[in-house]
Residue, then its C-alpha position, 0 to 999 in steps of 0.5 A: m344914208g351916212l357912210s357909217l350906216i351903210r357899213s353897218v348894213p349887210l350888203g345883201i340887205y342894202i341891195c334889196l333896199l335899193v331895188g325896192s326903192f327903185c321899183f316903188h318909184c317906177a310903180q308911182n310913175q306908171n300909175k301917174a302915166g296911167q291916170n293921165q292916159d285915162s283922163k285923156i281917154v275920158l276927155d276924147s270920148r266926150l266928143r266921140k260918143r254923142p248922147n242919144l236924141s230923146l223924146t220925153p212926155i210932158k203931157d199926153s199930147v206934148w213931148m219934149h225933144r232933146s238934142y245935142g250940140v258942141v259948146q266949148g269942147s263938150y256936148m250941151e243939150s237943147n230942148g224943143l217940143v213935139v205937139r201932137t194934133p189931129k193934123g200931124a205934129v207941130l215942132v217947136d224948134t228943130a233939133w240942133t243939127l241936120d242929122q239929129t233933125e232927120e232922126l227926130v222926124q223918124m222917131i215921131q213917125e215910128k212912135f206916133g204914126i204921124g208926120v211933122s205938119l208945121v215947124i215954129l222957130t223961136h229965135f235965130h240961133e243954131d240950136r233952134r233952127g239947125g235942122m231947118e233945111y230938112f223941112l224946107k226941102s221936104n216942103i214942110p212949112v217952117q214959120s218964124s217972125g220977120l225979125t228971125a228971118t231977117l237975122l238969119k239972112k244977115q248970117g248969109i242963110t239963103s233958105l229962109p223960114k216963112a216970116d209970117l208970124n207976127f209977135n202975137n199970133r194965135l194958130a190952130l191946127g186940127g183944133t189944137g190952140i197955139e199962141i205965139y208971143y213976143p215979150g221983148e228982147g232978152h236972150s236974143p232980139d227975136n226970142i218968142v215963146v209958145w203957149l199951149p192953152d189946152t195943156r197950160i205949157l209955156f215953152g220959153g226957150c232960151l229966154i228962160k233958164s233952168i233951175d240949176s243954171k248958175t249963169m245966164g248962158n250965151l249973151s252974144d246977142a242978149n239985151l240985159d236991160t230989157w230981159p227982166g221986163s220981158l220975163k215979167k211980162l210972161l208972169d203977168r200974161y200966163p198966171d195959170m202956167e203949169v209947166v215951163v220948158p226952158g231952152h236947155g235943162d229940165w222943165g219946171k214951173r213958174e219958179l224957172i222964170l223967177h230964178s232967171l230974174r234972180l240971176l239977172s238981178d245978181r248979175k250972174f252973167 
């Protein structure tokens, strides 16, 4: 403000202008500080409150369990299956952590009135087997392929699943058919899929990406050269699939496999 202008403004008005300007800047600074503080609260609360473990029906006898683990500072969901049979529940993959697995077993007991009779691990990563110890201590059979057991042993895990699944098993529990199939390497060297012929549900696990996935996710143990061929084998082997369940995200149909192939083709890694 020029000297001549200052002289032309009455002193009282000039003081009011100065005070008003000062208050305006203080309010702005407080607002910014409040916004920063709110952002910090949001970021911190992401890990203070884990999303709830859930059971969601796909068909009457097959439900999807969803648990959560921490990836790059935020929670990520992980899917598995609960297959109800006259001889108890078959669990395809455990929950991500030991405590969530214990909670899952309680939920199954309360909701269906049955216990877990068998656990199948689809590969060796933690989101598939994080609660394995619970079942081993409870003398509940945990089965995997020999390759999965070998990879777990290399990680220093001494409590191992029973490695009696070959790469083309057909199991039956209480008359419920379950097929284990190994299409080849992809997300991991040992990724198997589980086919339920009675309900035409294919659990593809982390070999298959959800329809809203923009990348192929964790590639630390992936084989990008063989992955497309492994997916194409699923399309040929299970032409009548009605539901496809990925390891993460929402289930869908065969378009999930086609979407995964497009991501690989576009090199969206």
